[in-house]
C-alpha positions as CSV (number, residue, x, y, z in Angstrom):
1,X,-3.7,68.7,242.1
2,X,-3.8,65.0,241.0
3,X,-0.5,65.3,239.3
4,X,1.1,67.1,242.3
5,X,-0.1,64.2,244.5
6,X,1.5,61.5,242.3
7,X,4.7,63.6,242.0
8,X,4.9,63.8,245.8
9,X,4.2,60.1,246.1
10,X,6.9,59.3,243.7
11,X,9.3,61.6,245.5
12,X,8.5,59.9,248.9
13,X,9.0,56.5,247.2
14,X,12.4,57.5,245.9
15,X,13.5,58.8,249.3
16,X,12.3,55.5,250.9
17,X,14.2,53.4,248.3
18,X,17.4,55.5,248.7
19,X,17.2,55.3,252.5
20,X,16.8,51.5,252.3
21,X,19.7,51.2,249.9
22,X,22.0,53.3,252.1
23,X,21.2,51.2,255.1
24,X,22.0,48.0,253.1
25,X,25.3,49.4,251.8
26,X,26.6,51.0,254.9
27,X,25.1,48.6,257.5
28,X,28.6,47.5,258.8
29,X,29.3,51.0,259.9
30,X,26.2,50.9,262.0
31,X,27.0,47.6,263.5
32,X,30.8,47.8,264.2
33,X,32.9,50.6,265.7
34,X,36.5,49.3,265.6
35,X,38.6,50.6,268.4
36,X,42.3,51.6,268.3
37,X,45.2,50.0,270.1
38,X,45.2,50.9,273.8
39,X,48.4,50.7,275.8
40,X,48.2,48.5,278.8
41,X,50.6,46.5,281.1
42,X,49.2,43.1,280.5
43,X,50.5,40.3,278.1
44,X,48.8,39.4,274.9
45,X,48.4,36.2,272.9
46,X,48.0,36.2,269.2
47,X,45.7,33.7,267.4
48,X,45.9,33.1,263.6
49,X,42.6,32.2,262.0
50,X,41.7,32.3,258.4
51,X,44.8,34.4,257.7
52,X,43.9,37.0,260.3
53,X,45.8,37.8,263.5
54,X,43.6,38.2,266.5
55,X,45.1,39.9,269.6
56,X,43.8,38.7,272.9
57,X,44.7,40.3,276.2
58,X,45.7,37.5,278.7
59,X,45.3,37.9,282.5
60,X,46.5,35.6,285.3
61,X,48.1,33.1,283.0
62,X,48.4,29.4,283.9
63,X,45.2,28.8,285.8
64,X,43.2,25.6,285.2
65,X,40.0,27.5,284.6
66,X,39.5,30.2,282.0
67,X,37.1,33.0,281.0
68,X,36.8,34.3,277.4
69,X,35.3,37.8,277.2
70,X,33.7,39.2,274.0
71,X,33.0,43.0,274.2
72,X,30.6,45.4,272.7
73,X,30.6,46.8,269.2
74,X,32.6,49.9,270.3
75,X,34.3,48.6,273.3
76,X,38.1,48.7,273.9
77,X,38.4,45.5,276.0
78,X,41.8,46.8,277.4
79,X,39.8,49.2,279.6
80,X,38.3,46.2,281.4
81,X,41.5,44.4,281.9
82,X,42.4,45.8,285.4
83,X,38.9,45.0,286.8
84,X,39.0,41.4,285.5
85,X,42.6,40.9,286.7
86,X,41.6,42.0,290.2
87,X,38.2,40.4,290.5
88,X,39.1,36.9,289.1
89,X,42.6,36.0,290.3
90,X,41.7,32.3,290.1
91,X,41.0,32.4,286.4
92,X,43.0,33.0,283.3
93,X,41.0,35.7,281.5
94,X,41.1,36.2,277.8
95,X,39.8,39.6,276.5
96,X,39.3,39.3,272.7
97,X,40.0,42.1,270.3
98,X,37.7,41.4,267.3
99,X,39.0,41.6,263.8
100,X,39.8,45.3,263.2
101,X,39.8,46.1,266.9
102,X,42.7,46.8,269.2
103,X,45.4,45.9,266.7
104,X,43.8,42.7,265.3
105,X,43.9,42.5,261.6
106,X,41.0,42.3,259.1
107,X,37.6,43.8,259.3
108,X,34.7,42.6,261.5
109,X,31.9,40.4,260.2
110,X,29.5,38.0,261.8
111,X,31.1,35.0,260.1
112,X,34.6,36.2,261.0
113,X,33.8,36.8,264.7
114,X,32.1,33.5,265.0
115,X,35.0,31.7,263.3
116,X,37.5,33.4,265.5
117,X,35.6,32.5,268.7
118,X,35.6,28.8,267.8
119,X,39.2,28.9,266.8
120,X,40.3,30.6,270.0
121,X,38.2,28.2,272.2
122,X,39.6,25.1,270.5
123,X,43.2,26.3,271.2
124,X,42.5,27.3,274.7
125,X,40.6,24.1,275.6
126,X,43.9,22.2,275.4
127,X,45.2,24.2,278.3
128,X,42.2,24.6,280.6
129,X,39.8,22.2,282.4
130,X,36.8,24.6,282.2
131,X,35.9,27.6,280.1
132,X,33.4,30.3,280.8
133,X,32.1,32.5,278.0
134,X,31.1,36.1,278.7
135,X,29.6,38.4,276.1
136,X,28.5,42.0,276.4
137,X,26.1,43.6,274.0
138,X,27.3,42.6,270.4
139,X,29.6,40.1,272.2
140,X,26.6,38.4,273.7
141,X,25.8,37.2,270.1
142,X,29.3,35.8,269.8
143,X,29.2,34.2,273.2
144,X,25.8,32.5,272.6
145,X,27.0,31.2,269.3
146,X,30.1,29.8,270.9
147,X,28.2,28.1,273.7
148,X,25.9,26.5,271.1
149,X,28.8,25.0,269.3
150,X,31.2,24.1,272.1
151,X,31.0,23.0,275.7
152,X,31.3,26.0,278.1
153,X,30.9,25.5,281.8
154,X,29.0,28.7,282.4
155,X,27.6,31.5,280.2
156,X,27.3,35.2,281.1
157,X,25.3,37.6,278.9
158,X,25.4,41.3,279.6
159,X,22.8,43.7,277.9
160,X,22.0,41.0,275.3
161,X,19.5,40.8,272.5
162,X,17.5,38.1,270.8
163,X,18.6,39.2,267.4
164,X,20.2,42.2,265.8
165,X,17.5,42.2,263.3
166,X,14.8,42.7,266.0
167,X,16.8,45.6,267.5
168,X,17.3,47.3,264.1
169,X,13.6,46.8,263.2
170,X,12.6,49.0,266.2
171,X,15.1,51.7,265.3
172,X,14.1,51.7,261.6
173,X,10.4,50.5,261.7
174,X,9.6,51.6,258.1
175,X,12.2,49.4,256.5
176,X,12.2,45.6,256.1
177,X,15.3,44.9,258.1
178,X,14.9,41.1,257.5
179,X,15.7,41.9,253.9
180,X,18.3,44.6,254.5
181,X,20.5,43.0,257.2
182,X,23.1,40.6,256.1
183,X,24.3,40.0,259.7
184,X,21.5,39.4,262.1
185,X,23.2,37.6,265.1
186,X,20.2,35.5,265.8
187,X,21.0,34.4,269.3
188,X,17.4,33.3,269.9
189,X,18.0,30.4,267.5
190,X,21.4,29.4,268.9
191,X,20.2,29.6,272.5
192,X,18.2,26.3,272.1
193,X,21.5,24.5,271.5
194,X,23.4,26.0,274.5
195,X,24.5,23.2,276.9
196,X,26.1,25.4,279.6
197,X,25.3,24.2,283.1
198,X,24.4,27.7,284.2
199,X,23.6,31.1,282.5
200,X,23.6,34.6,284.0
201,X,22.0,37.5,282.3
202,X,22.7,41.0,283.4
203,X,20.2,43.6,282.2
204,X,20.4,47.5,282.5
205,X,17.0,48.8,283.5
206,X,17.5,52.1,281.7
207,X,19.0,50.6,278.5
208,X,17.9,52.8,275.6
209,X,20.2,51.1,273.0
210,X,19.1,47.5,273.6
211,X,15.9,47.9,275.7
212,X,15.4,45.1,278.3
213,X,12.5,43.4,276.5
214,X,15.0,42.1,273.9
215,X,16.9,40.3,276.7
216,X,13.8,38.8,278.2
217,X,12.7,37.5,274.8
218,X,16.1,35.8,274.5
219,X,15.8,34.3,278.0
220,X,12.7,32.4,277.0
221,X,14.6,30.6,274.3
222,X,17.0,28.8,276.7
223,X,16.1,25.3,277.5
224,X,18.2,24.6,280.7
225,X,16.9,25.4,284.1
226,X,19.9,27.0,285.8
227,X,19.1,30.4,284.5
228,X,19.5,33.7,286.5
229,X,18.4,37.2,285.5
230,X,19.6,40.3,287.3
231,X,18.3,43.7,286.3
232,X,20.5,46.5,287.5
233,X,18.4,49.5,288.4
234,X,19.2,53.0,287.3
235,X,21.9,52.1,284.8
236,X,22.0,52.2,281.0
237,X,23.6,50.2,278.2
238,X,27.1,51.8,278.6
239,X,27.0,52.4,282.4
240,X,25.9,49.0,283.7
241,X,29.5,48.1,284.5
242,X,29.9,51.2,286.7
243,X,27.3,49.9,289.1
244,X,28.6,48.7,292.5
245,X,26.7,45.4,292.0
246,X,28.2,44.6,288.6
247,X,31.4,42.7,289.5
248,X,30.0,41.2,292.8
249,X,27.2,39.7,290.7
250,X,29.7,38.3,288.2
251,X,31.9,36.9,291.0
252,X,29.0,35.3,292.9
253,X,27.8,33.6,289.8
254,X,31.2,32.5,288.5
255,X,32.7,31.4,291.8
């Protein structure tokens, strides 16, 4: 009986170690879901950074004010192009295809996405008086980092999180995600350095992927006073943009 107990304990320990190892090895496949090229009628710009070619859908070219949009980890930003084009005619809107997404070269990593965001901003800043950063889900981590390193007029965060590590820890509570995750997107640390004049946070009440409490934790880390939180009732992580209030809230804040 005693031997059976230790055998069972050893087996459980082995399963636990293998599970943790698999999470470590394949973590990128849990974080990123690269999307294919989607045909659309809008022009694109290409940005070369660190040897990679980043394709960016460009709407309403030539406006003095600009918006840069960073999407979710499985989002084809081309599907949002028509809505941004119609709702923000006074802004040049740049929808970023991450490395490995929408025809951009390379593979996505936190370091790569952060670097590309800075490089794109630096090139666009020469052509625009003001830049607004918008990030949805994973993209909120990119947008917060950008706003902590560069001057953005306004910041919009949609279904954001305080850190990817915190979200992952809730999904896999028995594993030490602080040791396993190589890419943690710790927005809660970068938020303190954000100098944007105003920030809007849109939260989905029924978000099961990134529950609202992650967004509220992040909100507490911002130092500036002009901070607005809107919680959209009855919508989830992937359906928040279908709500009739979604674009009106964005327009009211941005305009």
